[in-house]
C-alpha positions as CSV (number, residue, x, y, z in Angstrom):
1,M,43.6,-27.2,-37.2
2,G,41.8,-23.9,-38.1
3,N,40.7,-21.2,-35.6
4,E,37.1,-22.3,-35.8
5,D,38.0,-26.0,-35.1
6,R,40.3,-24.9,-32.2
7,V,37.5,-22.8,-30.7
8,R,35.1,-25.7,-31.0
9,A,37.5,-28.1,-29.4
10,E,38.2,-25.7,-26.5
11,F,34.5,-25.2,-26.0
12,S,33.9,-29.0,-26.0
13,F,36.6,-29.5,-23.5
14,F,35.3,-26.8,-21.2
15,Q,31.7,-28.2,-21.3
16,N,33.1,-31.7,-20.5
17,A,35.0,-30.2,-17.6
18,K,31.8,-28.7,-16.3
19,T,30.0,-32.1,-16.3
20,V,32.9,-33.7,-14.5
21,Y,32.9,-30.9,-12.0
22,F,29.1,-31.3,-11.4
23,F,29.6,-35.0,-10.9
24,M,32.5,-34.4,-8.5
25,I,30.4,-32.0,-6.4
26,G,27.4,-34.3,-6.2
27,F,29.6,-37.3,-5.3
28,L,32.2,-35.8,-3.0
29,V,30.4,-33.0,-1.1
30,P,28.6,-35.5,1.2
31,L,31.8,-37.4,1.9
32,V,32.9,-35.0,4.7
33,S,34.2,-37.9,6.8
34,L,37.0,-38.4,4.3
35,Q,39.2,-35.7,5.9
36,I,42.8,-35.0,5.1
37,I,44.0,-32.3,7.4
38,S,42.6,-29.3,9.3
39,N,39.0,-30.2,8.3
40,A,39.9,-30.3,4.6
41,T,38.3,-33.2,2.7
42,V,39.0,-35.2,-0.4
43,F,36.4,-32.9,-2.1
44,D,38.5,-29.8,-1.3
45,L,41.6,-31.4,-2.8
46,F,39.9,-31.8,-6.2
47,N,37.8,-28.7,-5.8
48,V,40.9,-26.4,-5.5
49,A,42.2,-27.8,-8.8
50,F,38.8,-27.2,-10.5
51,I,38.5,-23.7,-9.0
52,S,42.0,-22.7,-10.2
53,F,41.1,-24.0,-13.7
54,F,37.8,-22.2,-14.0
55,L,39.1,-19.0,-12.5
56,A,41.9,-18.9,-15.0
57,Y,39.4,-19.5,-17.8
58,F,37.0,-16.8,-16.7
59,F,39.8,-14.2,-16.1
60,I,41.4,-14.9,-19.5
61,N,38.0,-14.5,-21.2
62,G,36.9,-11.6,-19.0
63,K,33.7,-13.3,-18.0
64,L,34.0,-13.5,-14.2
65,Q,31.0,-12.2,-12.3
66,I,31.1,-11.8,-8.5
67,P,27.6,-11.9,-6.9
68,L,27.0,-11.0,-3.2
69,I,30.2,-9.0,-3.3
70,I,29.0,-6.4,-0.7
71,P,27.9,-8.8,2.1
72,I,31.0,-11.0,1.5
73,A,33.2,-7.9,1.7
74,V,31.6,-6.7,4.9
75,I,32.0,-10.2,6.5
76,M,35.7,-10.2,5.5
77,V,36.2,-6.7,6.9
78,G,34.5,-7.7,10.2
79,S,36.6,-10.9,10.3
80,L,39.9,-9.1,9.7
81,F,39.0,-6.4,12.3
82,S,38.3,-9.1,14.9
83,M,41.8,-10.4,14.3
84,F,43.2,-7.5,16.3
85,N,41.7,-9.1,19.4
86,A,42.5,-12.6,18.4
87,Q,44.0,-14.9,21.0
88,V,44.4,-18.0,18.8
89,P,45.6,-16.4,15.6
90,L,46.4,-19.8,13.9
91,K,42.8,-21.1,14.5
92,N,41.4,-17.7,13.4
93,S,43.5,-17.6,10.3
94,L,42.4,-21.1,9.3
95,A,38.8,-20.0,9.7
96,L,39.4,-17.0,7.5
97,I,41.0,-19.2,4.8
98,T,38.0,-21.5,5.0
99,D,35.7,-18.5,4.5
100,L,37.6,-17.3,1.5
101,Y,37.6,-20.8,0.0
102,L,33.9,-21.2,0.4
103,F,33.1,-17.8,-1.0
104,T,35.4,-18.6,-4.0
105,F,33.6,-21.9,-4.4
106,F,30.3,-20.1,-4.5
107,I,31.5,-17.6,-7.1
108,V,33.0,-20.3,-9.3
109,L,29.9,-22.4,-9.2
110,Y,27.8,-19.3,-10.0
111,N,29.9,-18.6,-13.1
112,V,30.2,-22.2,-14.2
113,I,26.4,-22.8,-14.5
114,E,25.5,-20.7,-17.6
115,T,22.5,-22.5,-19.0
116,K,19.3,-24.3,-18.0
117,R,20.8,-27.5,-19.3
118,E,23.8,-27.2,-17.0
119,L,21.6,-26.4,-14.1
120,K,19.5,-29.5,-14.9
121,I,22.6,-31.7,-14.9
122,F,23.9,-30.3,-11.6
123,I,20.5,-30.6,-9.9
124,L,19.9,-34.2,-11.1
125,L,23.4,-35.4,-10.0
126,F,22.9,-33.7,-6.6
127,I,19.5,-35.4,-6.1
128,V,20.8,-38.8,-7.1
129,F,23.7,-38.7,-4.6
130,A,21.5,-37.2,-1.9
131,T,19.1,-40.2,-2.4
132,L,22.0,-42.6,-2.1
133,Q,23.0,-40.9,1.1
134,G,19.5,-41.1,2.4
135,C,19.4,-44.9,1.6
136,F,22.6,-45.4,3.5
137,M,21.2,-43.6,6.6
138,V,17.9,-45.4,6.5
139,G,19.8,-48.7,6.3
140,D,22.0,-47.6,9.2
141,F,18.9,-46.8,11.2
142,L,17.2,-50.1,10.5
143,V,20.3,-51.9,11.8
144,N,20.5,-49.9,15.0
145,A,17.5,-47.6,15.7
146,A,19.1,-46.4,19.0
147,K,21.8,-44.4,17.4
148,R,21.6,-41.3,15.3
149,S,22.6,-41.8,11.7
150,I,25.3,-39.5,10.3
151,G,26.0,-41.2,6.9
152,T,29.3,-39.9,5.6
153,F,29.1,-36.6,7.6
154,L,30.8,-35.6,10.8
155,N,27.6,-35.3,12.8
156,P,23.8,-35.8,12.5
157,N,22.9,-32.1,12.2
158,M,25.3,-31.7,9.3
159,A,23.7,-34.7,7.6
160,S,20.2,-33.4,8.3
161,S,20.9,-30.0,6.8
162,Y,22.3,-31.6,3.7
163,L,19.3,-33.8,3.2
164,G,16.8,-31.1,4.0
165,L,18.2,-28.8,1.4
166,S,18.5,-31.6,-1.1
167,F,14.8,-32.4,-0.8
168,F,13.7,-29.1,-2.2
169,L,15.6,-29.8,-5.4
170,L,12.9,-32.3,-6.2
171,F,10.7,-29.3,-7.2
172,Q,13.0,-28.6,-10.2
173,P,11.2,-28.1,-13.6
174,Y,14.2,-28.8,-15.9
175,A,13.9,-32.6,-16.2
176,K,10.7,-34.6,-16.4
177,V,11.1,-37.3,-13.7
178,N,8.6,-40.0,-13.3
179,K,6.4,-39.1,-10.3
180,Y,6.9,-42.6,-8.7
181,L,10.7,-42.2,-9.0
182,S,10.5,-38.7,-7.7
183,S,8.4,-40.0,-4.7
184,L,11.0,-42.7,-4.1
185,F,13.8,-40.0,-4.1
186,G,11.8,-38.0,-1.6
187,F,11.1,-41.0,0.6
188,F,14.7,-41.9,1.1
189,I,15.9,-38.3,1.5
190,L,13.3,-37.6,4.2
191,G,13.8,-41.0,5.7
192,G,17.5,-40.3,6.0
193,M,16.8,-36.9,7.6
194,L,14.5,-38.6,10.2
195,A,17.2,-41.2,10.8
196,T,19.6,-38.4,11.9
197,K,17.1,-37.5,14.7
198,S,18.1,-33.9,14.3
199,L,15.5,-31.8,16.2
200,A,16.6,-28.6,14.2
201,G,16.1,-30.5,11.0
202,L,12.7,-31.9,11.8
203,I,11.3,-28.7,13.4
204,G,12.8,-26.6,10.6
205,F,11.3,-28.9,7.9
206,F,7.9,-28.7,9.5
207,I,8.1,-24.9,9.5
208,V,9.3,-24.7,6.0
209,T,6.7,-27.2,4.7
210,L,3.9,-25.0,6.1
211,T,5.6,-21.8,4.8
212,V,6.1,-23.3,1.3
213,M,2.4,-24.3,1.1
214,I,1.3,-20.8,2.0
215,L,3.7,-19.2,-0.5
216,Y,2.6,-21.5,-3.3
217,W,-1.1,-20.9,-2.6
218,Y,-0.4,-17.1,-2.4
219,R,1.4,-17.2,-5.8
220,E,-1.5,-19.2,-7.3
221,R,-4.0,-16.8,-5.7
222,T,-5.8,-19.7,-4.0
223,F,-4.8,-18.9,-0.4
224,N,-7.6,-18.6,2.2
225,I,-8.0,-19.1,5.9
226,I,-10.1,-22.2,5.5
227,K,-7.5,-24.0,3.4
228,L,-4.7,-23.0,5.9
229,G,-6.8,-24.1,8.9
230,T,-7.5,-27.5,7.2
231,V,-3.8,-28.1,6.6
232,I,-2.9,-27.2,10.1
233,L,-5.7,-29.5,11.4
234,I,-4.4,-32.4,9.2
235,I,-0.8,-31.9,10.3
236,T,-1.9,-31.7,14.0
237,L,-4.0,-35.0,13.7
238,V,-1.2,-36.8,11.9
239,S,1.3,-35.5,14.5
240,L,-0.9,-36.8,17.3
241,V,-1.2,-40.2,15.6
242,I,2.6,-40.7,15.0
243,Y,3.7,-39.0,18.3
244,P,3.5,-42.1,20.4
245,T,5.8,-44.0,18.0
246,V,8.2,-41.0,17.7
247,A,8.3,-40.6,21.5
248,K,9.5,-44.2,21.9
249,M,12.3,-43.7,19.3
250,P,15.6,-43.7,21.3
251,G,17.5,-40.4,21.3
252,L,14.8,-38.2,19.8
253,S,12.0,-36.7,22.0
254,S,14.1,-37.3,25.2
255,R,16.7,-34.9,23.9
256,F,14.4,-31.9,23.3
257,S,14.4,-30.4,26.8
258,R,18.1,-31.0,27.4
259,S,19.0,-29.6,24.0
260,F,16.8,-26.5,24.5
261,D,18.2,-25.8,28.0
262,S,21.8,-26.3,26.9
263,R,21.3,-23.8,24.0
264,I,20.0,-21.2,26.4
265,I,22.9,-21.5,28.7
266,L,25.4,-21.5,25.8
267,W,23.9,-18.5,24.1
268,K,23.8,-16.5,27.4
269,T,27.5,-17.2,27.9
270,G,28.2,-16.1,24.3
271,L,26.3,-12.8,24.8
272,D,28.2,-12.2,28.1
273,T,31.4,-12.7,26.2
274,F,30.3,-10.2,23.5
275,I,29.3,-7.6,26.1
276,K,32.6,-7.8,27.9
277,N,34.5,-7.5,24.6
278,P,35.8,-3.9,24.0
279,I,34.1,-1.9,21.1
280,G,32.3,-5.0,19.8
281,S,35.2,-6.1,17.6
282,G,34.8,-9.8,18.2
283,I,37.3,-12.4,19.5
284,G,38.3,-13.8,16.1
285,P,36.6,-16.3,13.7
286,A,36.0,-19.7,15.2
287,G,37.6,-18.4,18.5
288,F,34.8,-19.0,21.0
289,K,35.4,-22.7,21.3
290,E,39.1,-22.1,22.0
291,V,39.1,-19.0,24.2
292,G,35.5,-18.8,25.5
293,P,34.6,-19.9,29.0
294,E,33.6,-23.4,29.8
295,V,29.9,-23.8,29.8
296,D,28.0,-25.5,32.6
297,L,25.5,-27.5,30.6
298,T,22.4,-29.3,32.0
299,T,24.5,-32.5,32.2
300,N,26.4,-30.9,35.0
301,E,29.7,-31.0,33.1
302,L,31.9,-28.1,32.0
303,K,32.7,-28.0,28.3
304,K,34.2,-25.7,25.7
305,M,31.8,-25.6,22.8
306,E,31.1,-23.6,19.6
307,L,28.1,-21.3,19.9
308,H,25.7,-23.4,17.8
309,S,24.3,-20.4,16.0
310,D,25.7,-18.6,13.0
311,W,24.1,-15.3,14.0
312,L,25.5,-15.4,17.6
313,S,28.9,-16.7,16.4
314,F,29.3,-13.8,13.9
315,L,28.3,-11.3,16.6
316,V,30.7,-12.7,19.3
317,E,33.6,-13.8,17.1
318,R,33.5,-11.2,14.2
319,G,31.9,-8.3,16.1
320,L,29.2,-5.9,14.9
321,I,30.7,-5.5,11.4
322,G,30.7,-9.3,10.9
323,F,27.1,-9.5,12.2
324,L,26.1,-6.8,9.7
325,G,27.7,-9.0,7.0
326,I,25.6,-12.0,7.8
327,V,22.4,-9.9,7.9
328,L,23.3,-8.4,4.4
329,L,24.1,-11.9,3.1
330,F,20.7,-13.4,3.9
331,C,19.0,-10.2,2.9
332,A,20.7,-10.2,-0.5
333,I,19.8,-13.9,-1.1
334,A,16.2,-13.2,-0.1
335,K,16.1,-10.2,-2.5
336,M,17.3,-12.5,-5.4
337,L,14.4,-14.9,-4.6
338,L,11.8,-12.1,-4.4
339,Q,13.0,-10.7,-7.8
340,T,13.0,-14.2,-9.3
341,T,9.4,-14.7,-8.2
342,K,8.3,-11.9,-10.5
343,T,9.6,-13.7,-13.6
344,S,7.7,-17.0,-13.1
345,N,5.0,-17.9,-15.5
346,S,4.0,-21.5,-15.5
347,K,2.9,-23.6,-12.5
348,R,6.1,-25.7,-12.7
349,E,8.2,-22.5,-12.5
350,K,6.2,-21.2,-9.5
351,L,6.6,-24.6,-7.8
352,W,10.3,-24.5,-8.4
353,I,10.7,-21.0,-7.0
354,T,8.6,-22.0,-4.0
355,G,11.1,-24.9,-3.6
356,L,14.0,-22.4,-3.7
357,F,12.2,-20.4,-1.0
358,G,11.9,-23.6,1.0
359,M,15.6,-24.2,0.7
360,F,16.4,-20.7,1.8
361,I,14.0,-20.7,4.8
362,F,15.4,-24.2,5.8
363,A,19.0,-22.9,5.8
364,L,17.9,-19.7,7.6
365,S,16.1,-21.6,10.4
366,F,19.0,-24.0,10.7
367,S,21.5,-21.1,11.0
368,F,19.8,-19.9,14.2
369,T,20.5,-23.2,16.1
370,H,23.7,-24.3,14.3
371,E,26.7,-23.0,12.6
372,I,26.1,-24.0,9.0
373,L,27.9,-21.4,6.9
374,H,31.0,-23.6,6.9
375,F,29.1,-26.4,5.3
376,R,29.9,-26.9,1.6
377,H,26.4,-28.0,0.6
378,V,25.0,-24.7,2.0
379,W,27.0,-22.7,-0.4
380,C,25.8,-25.0,-3.2
381,A,22.3,-24.1,-2.2
382,F,23.1,-20.4,-2.2
383,A,24.7,-20.8,-5.7
384,L,21.6,-22.5,-7.1
385,I,19.4,-19.6,-5.9
386,A,21.8,-17.0,-7.4
387,V,22.1,-19.0,-10.7
388,E,18.3,-19.2,-11.0
389,Y,18.1,-15.4,-10.5
390,K,20.9,-14.9,-13.1
391,L,19.4,-17.0,-15.8
392,R,15.9,-15.5,-15.4
393,K,17.3,-12.0,-15.4
394,K,19.3,-12.8,-18.5
395,N,16.2,-14.2,-20.2
396,Q,14.1,-11.2,-19.2
397,E,16.8,-8.8,-20.6
398,E,16.9,-10.8,-23.9
399,R,13.1,-10.5,-24.2
400,E,13.1,-6.8,-23.6
401,L,15.9,-6.4,-26.1
402,G,13.9,-8.4,-28.6
403,K,10.8,-6.2,-28.1
404,I,12.9,-3.1,-28.7
405,K,14.3,-4.5,-31.9
406,E,10.8,-5.3,-33.1
407,E,9.6,-1.8,-32.3
408,N,12.6,-0.2,-34.1
409,N,12.2,-2.6,-37.1
410,P,8.5,-2.9,-37.8
């Protein structure tokens, strides 16, 4: 076999490995209930093997790129600094290992997706499996409307965040999907999210939908107060019509007051813990549930709980440096989105970038009321935003280079 044939065979094998990897992510990421040990899932078992393979390939070929290196480094410094005050070092160490694993997963996925075709394959597979998950949850709800559907996740909020992020992938411009099929996908994904009865998911999705509409109109230069007022009026009227039905749904509206009051009590306890902590170093990653005080919730029972907020958990557990890290992380992703916006030309591209904004805002809103940065699908969403930015930046650089060549060679 000649060198050219060998190179072609290696390239073909690498491309096939990518497709298998995308299928594995779409299929196994939602199967969180298939745990092995210490919150590790079947997905993680296969993912570590793929990560090792792809990292070796990128290192050998000198092609590895590391996005978000500054916020990730700051988070790690804050996390390590908080370990000096750790009271459950084993638990804290496992949380640190999880952080490193998820960061590495993000970096590998960012490097693996190199073309629009690969991005299309990844997105379509993710949508298909998200739709199947939604079908499963809707079916579960129809069988027993009193319980909250969790699908193959550990809890309803995790399931809701997965489906909410997946919905915005339907905005993708890379593959022409029949509008009826696309509507069917959206119906089951949103139906599954409703079946979780996650208040954070439903409220967050409402906020994001309104924000996405405004962003799209602004980009199309068709935004005006009358249009916004009309949409708000329609949403209000629809809400008033469906509210009686929603209010009767077991385990949904009745939880709002209790959930809100519990959060206030929990967050106040977390802030008190931070204030008492010397020099704001934190108590160690994932440490609050283990060493924090028992919280007197509105149900009149004392419980040890996690803080149900990424922002507060980073502040309390990883200290001021860790909190700075999460601020830089979301700011860096927002900056990528803003720069990507400048490169959109067609309506489909503008709609897709608006969808990416929706995905980001949905994750951001969820992060205030839940700890989602240890969810694997959240890092998939971050990777998609970063990949879109990378591909558009590369395309723009190639165009500028082409113009320079044309000017130099008239």
